[in-house]
C-alpha positions in Angstrom: 7.2 23.0 12.8 6.7 19.5 11.9 8.9 17.6 8.8 6.9 14.6 7.4 9.0 12.0 5.6 7.5 12.7 2.4 8.2 16.4 3.1 12.0 15.4 3.6 12.4 12.8 0.5 11.1 16.0 -1.6 13.6 18.2 -0.4 16.6 15.5 -0.8 15.6 14.5 -4.3 17.5 17.3 -6.0 20.4 17.3 -3.7 20.3 13.6 -4.3 19.8 13.6 -8.2 23.1 16.2 -8.2 25.5 13.9 -6.1 24.4 11.1 -8.6 25.2 13.0 -11.5 28.6 14.1 -10.1 29.6 10.6 -9.3 28.3 9.3 -12.6 30.4 12.1 -14.7 33.6 11.1 -12.6 34.2 8.0 -14.1 35.7 7.6 -17.3 33.4 5.6 -19.7 34.4 1.9 -20.7 35.6 1.8 -23.8 34.2 -1.9 -25.7 37.0 -3.4 -27.1 38.2 -2.1 -30.8 39.2 -4.1 -34.0 41.8 -1.6 -34.3 45.3 -0.2 -33.3 48.5 2.1 -33.8 51.5 2.0 -35.9 53.7 5.0 -34.9 57.5 4.8 -35.3 60.6 7.0 -35.7 62.7 7.3 -38.6 66.6 8.4 -38.7 69.7 8.1 -40.3 72.4 6.3 -39.7 73.9 8.8 -36.9 70.8 9.2 -35.0 69.6 12.1 -36.4 65.8 12.4 -37.0 64.4 12.4 -40.8 61.6 15.3 -41.1 58.9 15.2 -44.3 59.9 11.5 -45.2 57.2 9.8 -47.1 55.7 6.3 -45.3 53.6 4.3 -47.0 51.4 1.6 -45.0 50.4 -1.1 -47.0 48.0 -3.7 -45.7 48.8 -7.1 -47.0 45.4 -8.9 -46.6 43.3 -6.1 -48.1 45.4 -4.2 -50.4 44.6 -0.5 -48.8 47.6 2.2 -49.0 47.9 4.9 -46.5 50.7 7.6 -46.9 51.9 10.1 -44.3 54.7 12.3 -43.7 57.1 12.3 -40.9 56.9 15.7 -38.7 59.7 17.7 -37.9 60.7 15.4 -35.0 60.8 12.3 -37.9 57.8 10.9 -36.2 54.7 9.5 -38.4 51.5 8.0 -36.9 48.7 5.4 -38.6 45.9 5.6 -35.8 43.5 4.3 -36.3 44.0 1.0 -37.9 42.0 -2.1 -38.5 44.2 -5.2 -37.1 45.9 -7.3 -39.6 48.8 -7.7 -41.5 51.1 -4.9 -43.2 54.1 -3.5 -44.4 55.5 -0.2 -44.5 57.9 1.6 -47.1 59.9 4.6 -45.8 61.4 6.9 -48.4 63.6 10.6 -48.2 65.6 12.3 -50.3 69.2 11.1 -50.6 68.3 7.9 -48.8 67.8 4.3 -49.8 64.2 3.5 -49.5 63.6 1.0 -46.6 60.6 -1.7 -46.3 59.6 -3.7 -43.2 57.2 -6.5 -43.8 55.4 -9.0 -42.1 54.0 -6.7 -39.4 51.0 -8.0 -37.3 48.9 -5.2 -35.9 46.5 -7.5 -32.8 44.1 -5.9 -31.4 44.4 -2.2 -29.3 48.6 -2.8 -30.0 50.6 -0.3 -30.5 53.4 -0.9 -32.6 56.3 0.7 -32.7 58.6 0.5 -35.7 61.4 2.7 -36.1 63.3 3.0 -39.3 67.3 3.9 -39.4 67.7 5.3 -43.3 71.1 4.5 -44.6 72.6 7.5 -47.3 72.4 6.0 -51.1 70.2 7.2 -54.2 66.6 6.3 -53.6 66.5 3.8 -56.4 68.4 1.4 -53.8 66.2 -0.5 -51.2 66.5 -2.1 -47.8 64.0 -4.7 -47.4 63.5 -6.5 -43.8 61.8 -9.5 -44.5 60.9 -11.6 -41.2 61.5 -9.9 -37.7 61.0 -11.3 -34.9 57.3 -10.4 -33.0 57.2 -6.9 -31.7 56.3 -6.1 -28.3 53.9 -3.2 -27.0 56.8 -1.2 -25.0 54.5 2.0 -25.1 51.6 1.0 -23.2 51.3 -1.6 -20.0 47.9 -2.9 -22.3 47.6 -6.7 -22.2 45.3 -8.2 -25.0 45.2 -11.1 -26.3 44.1 -12.9 -29.7 41.9 -16.0 -29.8 42.2 -18.2 -33.1 40.0 -20.8 -33.7 40.0 -23.5 -36.4 37.7 -26.0 -37.5 39.1 -30.0 -37.7 37.1 -32.4 -40.4 35.6 -34.3 -36.7 33.1 -32.8 -34.6 35.4 -30.8 -32.4 36.4 -26.8 -32.4 39.8 -26.5 -30.9 41.1 -23.1 -29.4 44.3 -21.6 -28.5 44.3 -19.6 -25.9 47.3 -16.9 -25.0 49.1 -19.1 -22.6 49.4 -22.2 -24.8 47.0 -24.4 -23.4 44.2 -26.2 -25.8 40.9 -26.2 -25.1 38.2 -28.6 -26.8 34.6 -27.9 -27.1 32.7 -30.7 -28.0 29.4 -30.2 -30.3 26.1 -31.3 -29.9 26.8 -34.0 -31.7 28.7 -35.6 -29.1 32.8 -37.1 -28.9 34.5 -38.9 -31.1 
């Protein structure tokens, strides 16, 4: 029995296709960078007990969009996916003062963990935290970067990079 090269190729072609399919499906697909993130947290009282069914209101400062959620039985709330931008969060619960955090910045694929500790009191009383230190993403090991660009009156654009270095890109008109 004589086996030609063409006959071997015809017999191996389905096997190669199956191996390629299995190999291709075994790797997770690359996800494109999205302009969204997640805001989540835990609502508790000053003794550390979680507060279920608290009303959580997320307000997009830049667009005016408002989203509402209720905390689950463990006092956890989640807003996902949420567009990047500036936000404020207001928490209300029966028997507790209203609490609010402002100037929260959500960057690309960030996961902000904003926990609240409510104080007993009337709902008409409120506590507002206006400025807070920058929040760190402590829930994932992801690294992201936001590149800010601004146009000066001259013919160059300055782009600030994550590490604080300044790169100057000269326009086609030439340097000053």
